[in-house]
N, C-alpha and C positions, 0 to 999 in steps of 0.2 A: 838565376845565378845564385851561387853559394856565398853567403856572407863571410867576410873576413873576421875571424874570431880568435882572440888570444887564448892559447891553450887548447884549441879545438882543431882549427883548419890547417893541420900539418899535411905533409904529402900523402899519407895513407888516406886521410879523409878526402882530400881533393881528388885523388885518383878514382875513388868509388863514386863520388858525386858526379864526376865527369862521365864515367861509364854509364851512369843511369840518366844522363841527359842534361846536366848543368852546362849552360852555354858559356859561363865564365866563372872561374874560381880565383880566390886570392890566397896568398900566404897569410899567416897569422897577422892580426893587427899589431903594429910595431910602434913603440914610442920613438919619436924622431931622434931624440938624444941617444938612445940605445943603438939605433941604426947607424948613426954617424960614428959612434964609438967603435963599431966593427969588431966586437970581441968574438971569441970562439962560439959562445952560445948563439950569437946573432947569425953566424954562418950557418948553423943548423936550422934556425927558424926561417930564414929567408931562402933556403935551398929549394930549387924546383928543377924539373927536367923538361926537355923540349916537347915531350909527348903530352904535356899538360896545357899547352897553348890553346886559346889565349889565357894568360895568367896575369893577375894584377897584384899590386901591393898597396896597402893602406897605412897611412901614418896618423898617429895621434900627436898633436903638438900645437903650439900657438905662437911660435917664433918664426916670422916670415923668412928671415935669413937662413935659419936652420932647415926649414921646410924646402926652400929653394935648393939648397945644397943637397939635401936628401933626394930630391926629385932628379937632380942631375946624375947622382950616383945610381939611382934606380933605373934610369933610362940607359945608362952605360952598361948596366948588368942585364939588360934585355927584357925587362918587364914590358908588357903590352899596354898597360894603363896604370894610373896612379889615382888613389882616392884619399881625400882628407876626412878623417873621422870627427864628426861633430854630433855623434849620436850615442856614444858609449856613456852610460850613467854610473859606471863603477867609480866609487869614491877615490881610489888611488890614482885614477886618471883625472878625475875632476879636480882634485886638490892641486894639480899642476896647471890648472886652467885650460886643460885639453878636453877632448871628447865633447859631451853635451854641455860642459861648462862654458865652452867657447860661444854657445848660443847667446850668452849674456853680454858678449862683447862684440857686437856687429862690426864696429870700426876695425877692430883687430882682425876679425875674420875676413873682412874685405881685403886687408893688406896681405893676409895669407893666400887668399885666392889669387890675387894679382901676381905675387911672387912665384907661386907654384906654376901657374900657366905660362908665365914669361920665361921660366927656367928650362922648359923642355918642349919638344915637338910632338910627343905622344899625348894621347888624350888624358885630361885631368878631370876628375869628378869629385863630388862631395856627398857624404851621407849626413843627414841632419835629423833633429827631432822637431816636434811641432813648436817647441819653445822651451823657456825655462820653467814656467808654470802656467796655470790657467790665466794669470794676469799678464803674462808676457808671451803671447802667441805670435812670434815674429818670423814664422817659417816662410811666408810669402816674400817678405823683405829680404831675408837671407837668400832665398832662391833667386830673386831678381839680381842681387849682387853677384851671385855665382855666374849667372847667365851673362851679365854685362862684362865680366872679366874673362870670359871665354871658356868656362867649364862646359864640357860637352853633355853632361847629364847630371841628374841629382836623384839621390835615393832619400826617401822620407820614411822614418818610423814615426807615425803620428801620435805617439804618446809624448808627454812633456818630460823634461829632465826630472821634475819632482815626482812623477809617477813611476819612474824606473820601468819595471815590467808589470806593475799593478794595473788593475782596471782593464779596460778594453782599448785596443788600437782603433782610434776614430778615423776611418778611412774617408770620411767626408772631407777631411782636411787634405788627404791625398788628391781628391778630385779638385779641390780649390787650387792647389798648387799646380796641377796639370793645366787648369784653365788659365792660370796666370802666366805660364811660361811657354816658350817655343821649343826649348830643349827637351829631350826625353826625361820622363819622370818614372822612377822605379818605386814600387810599393814594398814596404817591409813591415812586419809585425802581424802576429796572429794568423799567419798562413800555415795552417797545420794539416789541411786536407786539400785534395784537388779541387773540391767545390769552393773552398775559401779563395783559392787563387783565381778561379774563373769568375767568381762573384766580384772580387776586387777589381779585376781587369775590366769587367763589364760596367760596373757602377761608377768607376772613377775615370775611365778612359786612359789610364796610365799605360806605359809602354812595356812593362815587365814586372816581375816580382823577384825579390831577393829572399831566399830562405835561410833562416837561422836555426832556432830551436826545433822547428817543425821537422827537419830532416835528420836530427840526431838519432842514430841507430836506425834510420829509415832513408837511406840515400835514394831508394827507388821512388820517392815522392816526386822527384823531377820527372821521371817517366810517366807517372800517373797524371801529373798536371798536363804534360804534353798531350797525352791521349785524351784527357777530358776536353781540352781545347779543340782537338781535331775531330773527335768522334762523338762528343757529348757524353761520354762515359769512359770509365777505365776498362780497357780491353784486356790487358795482361793481368792475370790474377796476382795479387801481392804474394811475396814469398811466404811459404808456410814456415812453421817453427824450425824444422831441420834445415831448410834452405837458408833461413836467417842465421842459424848457427854457422853454416858454411861461409856466409859473407863475413861474419864476425871473425872466423878463423883467418880468412884472407886479410881482413883488416889488420889483424895482429901480425901476420907475416909481412905485410907492407911496412908496418912500423919497425920491424926488425931490419929492414933495409937501411933505415936512417938512424937507428938508435941501438945501443947495446941492449942485451936481453933484460937487464934489471930496469933500465929506464923505460923500455917498451912495455914491460909489465905494469909499471906505475901509470903509464898513459892509458893503457887498454882497460884498466879497471873502470874508469868512468864510461867509456864507450860500451863496455860489455853490459852494464846495467841497463843501458838504453835498448840494446838489441834484444835482451831476454825479457824485458818487462811484461810483455803480453803472452809469454809462453806458459801454458798451464803447468803449475807445479814448480815454477822457476824461483819463486820467492825464497825458498829455503837455501838456494845457492848464491844469492846475492852477497851475503856476508863473506862467503868463501872467495868469491871473485874479487871483492874489494881488498883482499889481503894476499892475492896471488903474488908469488915472488920469482917464479921461473917459467920458462916456456913449457916444460913438461907438465908442471902443475896446472897451468892454464888449460892445456889440451885435455888433461884428465878431468877437470871440472866440466868442460863442455861435453866430454864423453858421458859423464854422469847425468847431465841434463838430458842428453839425447836418449840415453837408456831409460831414464825416468819417463820421458815423454812417450817413448815406444811402449812402455808398460801400460801407460794410461790409455792410449788410443789405439794400440795395436798396429803400428806402422810396419809394413813389410821391410825386411832387411834391405832389399834393393832400392828402397826409397829413402834410406837414411843418408842423404847426400851431405849431411853435416859432418860425417865422420872423416877423419884425416885421410885415410887411404883413397876414398873417392874424391875428396877435394884435391888431393895431389895430382890426380889424373885428369882433372877438368881442364 
């Protein structure tokens, strides 16, 4: 499944993750207060289409009443599942007592679990960290609370809040949580290659993996993991540089379905650097991409990268599938 990520998991991102095999995607992580406020920006952030199902929504918050109300609204709006974020280490979320900061207040978390589950009939889940720090590793206690209150699954990123994204995700903790619970346990953290996913699934006995940073600019990682599980190796060759540029072009066109051109350009800057990072000779174009202001400029830069790569490796013209005319006919 694809992790719910603020500023990342918009519709364009979700569509591509789904195409390459993600079993479940989420709209962007949303602060519960913002969701309840229901402003114009929120309408864009929570927008999804029927062809995305199953699709979930994740809230960051620590007020049981607000979370219950948000869950009712989410159910009425047709989401298939709801998740509580207790894993985000970002300071602006933590200073509100939400995200991974809620790991420090198990009694409050318990009330949130109960309020959310009792508010709706659709599945409610939670994503947690291993704990606040190495001196407070309370993931098993939190997991048991979630299970007791009726949450149907739990995702664990086995770093602590204090670690943020530093160090290594200790998936022995994932295995401990799986052994302690009856509900499904999903592993998150440091799953960047198909081999990582298979190893975590095998070593922990967990029920699935949630991909975050590992699939940025690489949505086909879902397909690779599926093939690795089924066949013991990746069967489908990963997209070459020009095909990757073609996926990036489509990603941009999908963004244009939900945003005006200026906003879509601002969003695609981040994605573009991920897609081109391993393409030979692309470094010189990163600065250009991070300043792109128009649809035409964006496609011109990608044409430059394609032409440069063609000159480096001598790709035949009929294989340059990253170019706009060929993409348009795909």
